[in-house]
C-alpha positions in Angstrom: 35.2 5.0 53.6 32.6 6.5 55.8 34.4 9.8 56.3 34.8 10.1 52.5 31.1 9.7 51.9 30.2 12.1 54.7 32.8 14.7 53.1 31.1 14.0 49.6 27.5 14.4 51.1 28.8 17.8 52.6 30.3 19.1 49.4 26.9 18.1 47.5 24.8 19.9 50.2 27.1 22.9 50.0 26.8 23.1 46.2 22.9 22.7 46.4 22.9 25.5 48.9 25.1 27.6 46.5 22.7 26.8 43.6 19.6 27.6 45.5 21.3 31.0 46.6 22.2 31.7 42.9 18.5 30.9 42.0 17.0 33.4 44.6 19.4 36.0 43.8 18.6 35.7 40.0 15.0 35.6 40.9 15.4 38.9 42.9 17.1 40.6 40.1 14.5 39.5 37.6 11.8 41.0 39.7 13.6 44.2 40.4 14.1 44.5 36.3 10.2 43.9 35.8 9.4 46.3 38.6 11.9 49.2 37.0 10.4 48.6 33.7 6.8 49.0 35.2 7.9 52.1 37.0 9.6 53.7 33.9 6.2 53.2 32.0 4.2 54.7 34.9 6.7 57.6 35.6 7.0 58.6 31.8 2.9 58.6 31.7 3.0 60.8 34.9 5.6 63.1 33.4 3.7 63.7 30.3 0.5 64.3 31.8 2.2 66.6 34.6 3.9 68.6 31.9 0.9 68.9 29.4 -1.6 69.9 32.2 1.1 72.3 33.8 1.8 74.0 30.4 -1.9 73.9 29.4 -3.4 75.2 32.4 -1.0 78.1 33.0 -2.8 80.9 31.2 -6.1 80.2 32.9 -4.6 80.2 36.4 -2.0 82.7 36.4 -2.9 84.9 33.3 -6.6 85.2 33.7 -7.8 83.7 30.7 -11.4 82.2 30.6 -11.6 78.4 30.3 -15.3 78.5 29.4 -14.3 81.3 26.6 -11.5 79.1 25.4 -14.0 76.0 25.0 -16.9 78.1 23.6 -15.2 80.6 21.6 -15.4 80.1 17.8 -12.5 82.3 16.8 -8.8 81.2 16.7 -6.7 84.2 15.7 -3.5 83.9 18.1 -2.2 87.6 16.7 -5.4 89.1 18.2 -5.2 87.2 21.2 -8.2 85.3 20.5 -8.3 81.7 21.4 -11.4 79.7 20.9 -11.7 76.1 20.0 -15.2 75.0 19.7 -15.1 74.7 16.1 -11.9 72.4 16.4 -13.9 70.4 19.0 -16.9 70.1 16.8 -14.7 68.9 13.9 -13.0 66.3 16.0 -16.2 65.0 17.1 -18.0 65.0 13.8 -14.7 63.3 12.1 -14.9 60.6 14.5 -18.6 59.9 14.7 -18.5 59.8 10.9 -15.5 57.3 10.8 -17.3 55.3 13.4 -20.4 55.2 11.3 -18.4 53.8 8.2 -15.6 51.9 10.1 -17.1 50.0 12.8 -19.8 48.1 11.0 -17.5 47.3 8.2 -14.6 46.1 10.8 -16.9 44.1 12.8 -18.2 42.4 9.7 -14.9 41.8 8.1 -13.7 40.1 11.4 -16.7 37.9 11.6 -16.1 36.9 8.0 -12.4 35.9 8.6 -12.9 34.2 11.8 -16.1 32.3 11.2 -17.2 32.2 7.4 -14.3 32.4 5.1 -12.4 29.3 4.1 -8.9 29.0 5.4 -7.2 29.7 2.2 -9.2 33.0 1.8 -8.5 34.1 5.6 -4.9 33.4 5.1 -5.0 36.2 2.4 -7.2 38.6 4.2 -5.5 38.6 7.5 -1.8 39.5 6.2 -3.6 42.1 4.2 -5.1 43.7 7.3 -1.8 43.4 9.1 -0.4 45.3 6.3 -2.8 47.8 6.3 -2.0 48.4 10.0 1.5 48.8 9.1 1.2 51.7 6.7 2.4 54.9 7.9 -0.4 57.5 8.5 1.1 60.1 6.2 0.8 57.7 3.5 -2.9 57.3 4.1 -3.1 61.2 4.0 -1.1 61.2 0.6 -3.7 58.8 -0.8 -6.6 60.8 0.4 -5.2 63.9 -1.1 -4.3 62.1 -4.5 -7.6 60.1 -4.8 -10.3 60.8 -2.3 -10.0 64.7 -2.2 -10.1 65.0 -6.2 -13.0 62.8 -6.3 -15.1 64.5 -3.9 -14.4 67.8 -5.7 -15.6 66.5 -8.9 -18.6 64.3 -7.7 -20.1 67.2 -5.6 -18.8 70.0 -8.0 -17.0 71.7 -5.1 -14.2 74.4 -5.4 -12.1 72.2 -3.3 -12.2 68.6 -2.3 -10.4 69.0 1.2 -13.6 68.8 3.6 -14.8 67.0 6.8 -16.1 64.2 4.4 -12.7 63.4 3.2 -11.3 63.3 6.8 -14.0 60.9 7.7 -13.3 58.6 4.8 -9.5 58.5 5.5 -10.1 58.0 9.4 -12.6 55.2 8.7 -10.1 53.4 6.7 -7.4 54.0 9.3 -9.7 52.6 12.0 -10.4 49.3 10.2 -7.1 47.5 11.1 -7.4 48.0 14.7 -11.3 47.3 14.8 -10.7 44.0 12.6 -7.7 42.5 14.4 -9.1 42.9 18.0 -12.5 41.9 17.2 -11.2 38.8 15.3 -9.4 37.9 18.3 -12.4 38.3 20.7 -14.5 36.2 18.2 -12.0 33.3 18.2 -11.9 33.2 21.8 -15.3 32.5 22.2 -15.7 28.6 23.3 -16.6 26.3 20.5 -19.3 24.9 22.9 -21.4 27.9 22.4 -21.4 27.5 18.6 -21.9 23.7 18.7 -24.6 24.1 21.3 -26.5 26.7 19.1 -26.1 24.9 16.0 -27.5 21.7 17.8 -30.6 23.5 18.8 -31.4 24.2 15.2 -30.1 27.8 14.7 -28.6 28.6 11.4 -24.9 29.7 11.1 -25.9 33.3 10.6 -28.2 33.3 13.7 -25.3 31.6 15.7 -23.0 34.2 14.7 -25.2 37.2 15.5 -27.1 36.0 18.6 -24.6 33.7 20.2 -20.9 34.6 19.1 -20.9 38.3 18.8 -22.8 38.7 22.2 -20.4 36.4 23.8 -17.4 38.4 22.4 -19.1 41.7 23.2 -16.4 43.1 25.7 -13.5 42.4 23.2 -15.4 44.0 20.2 -16.2 47.0 22.4 -12.3 47.4 23.3 -11.8 47.1 19.5 -14.2 50.0 18.8 -12.8 52.2 21.5 -9.3 51.5 20.2 -10.5 52.5 16.7 -12.0 55.5 18.0 -8.9 56.6 19.9 -6.9 56.1 16.5 -9.3 58.4 14.9 -9.4 61.0 17.6 -5.6 61.3 17.9 -4.7 61.1 14.2 -2.7 64.1 12.9 -0.5 63.6 9.6 -3.4 62.0 7.4 -5.9 64.8 8.5 -3.6 67.8 8.0 -3.4 66.6 4.3 -7.1 66.4 3.6 -9.0 68.7 6.2 -8.5 72.0 4.7 -7.4 73.3 8.0 -9.9 76.1 8.4 -10.6 76.9 11.9 -14.2 77.8 11.3 -17.3 75.9 12.8 -18.5 73.3 10.2 -22.0 73.8 8.9 -21.7 71.2 6.2 -19.9 67.7 5.9 -18.3 69.3 2.7 -16.7 72.4 4.8 -13.2 72.6 5.4 -12.2 71.7 9.2 -9.3 72.0 11.5 -9.4 69.2 14.3 -7.6 69.5 17.7 -4.6 67.5 16.6 -4.2 69.2 13.3 -4.1 72.7 15.2 -1.5 71.5 17.5 0.7 70.2 14.7 0.5 73.3 12.5 1.3 75.9 14.9 3.5 74.3 17.8 6.4 74.7 15.7 6.4 78.6 15.9 4.3 79.2 18.7 5.7 80.8 21.8 4.3 82.4 25.0 0.6 82.4 25.5 0.0 81.0 22.0 2.1 77.9 22.9 0.4 77.6 26.3 -3.0 77.5 24.3 -1.8 74.8 22.3 -1.0 72.8 25.1 -4.5 73.6 26.6 -5.8 72.1 23.3 -3.9 69.0 24.1 -5.3 69.1 27.6 -8.8 69.0 26.1 -7.7 66.2 23.6 -6.4 64.0 26.5 -9.8 64.5 28.3 -11.4 63.1 25.4 -9.3 60.1 25.4 -9.6 59.7 29.3 -13.3 59.8 29.0 -13.3 57.1 26.3 -11.0 54.8 28.4 -13.4 55.3 31.4 -16.4 54.3 29.1 -14.6 51.3 27.9 -13.9 50.1 31.4 -17.5 50.5 32.2 -18.9 48.8 29.1 -16.5 46.1 29.4 -17.4 45.3 33.1 -21.2 45.4 32.2 -20.4 42.9 29.4 -18.5 40.5 31.6 -21.2 40.7 34.3 
């Protein structure tokens, strides 16, 4: 009997060792899969950045074109070897700033309403509507802008055509809303209830609590929402093509037809070749630099908000 029990114990120990080895193997496999996934994402980013910068910087390094003239020039005539994107940079900046002025306050106030003020029945209706707004393809925003916003701008301001910087601003402001609302709402709901309860207990009103306690506490997440919304506006292409007018001239009025950076790339990349194509890649380098600056600003503002 003793021999049998010892044999049984040895068999159980062997089974446990095999099970433990199997677990360790599975853990190692899972770790390697996760690491591979992370490497794929990083390598994809590096390949894209490397290719765009290589193609975009080639004319300035090997062909003698001036990068300062490229940034400061106002004429874009590829057939005459003139490549200046200052008007497109201005159009992108003005359109993004205008969309911020309209979209950021509306988005943050909507997030506050959903998270803190609206009854549950109402918030259950608004939240899915915002999510649905985020799921609409960008080209449909452009079609809506072309069919509704552009004609109304033309009628109201008595213009020869309604495709203008103002139309771009309105369309981009609407497109920013889902990102700003959803991220801001999440940040507001993440604020500890003790903050709100303490403020109300000290005699502050609900509105005072929202603006003086909850929003400052959620500042980091709200800043992230704003920067993500700006990135969405700065990088938008299809909707802007339909409502901008696409004239590569320096805008002097909000009613002027404009051509932002993304639109310039999308319109001409299909048939461009040689130096023309490389200059379009250089336009992409400028656009990427803007996005990089936005991310750096976000990190700094977020770190200050946390401190």
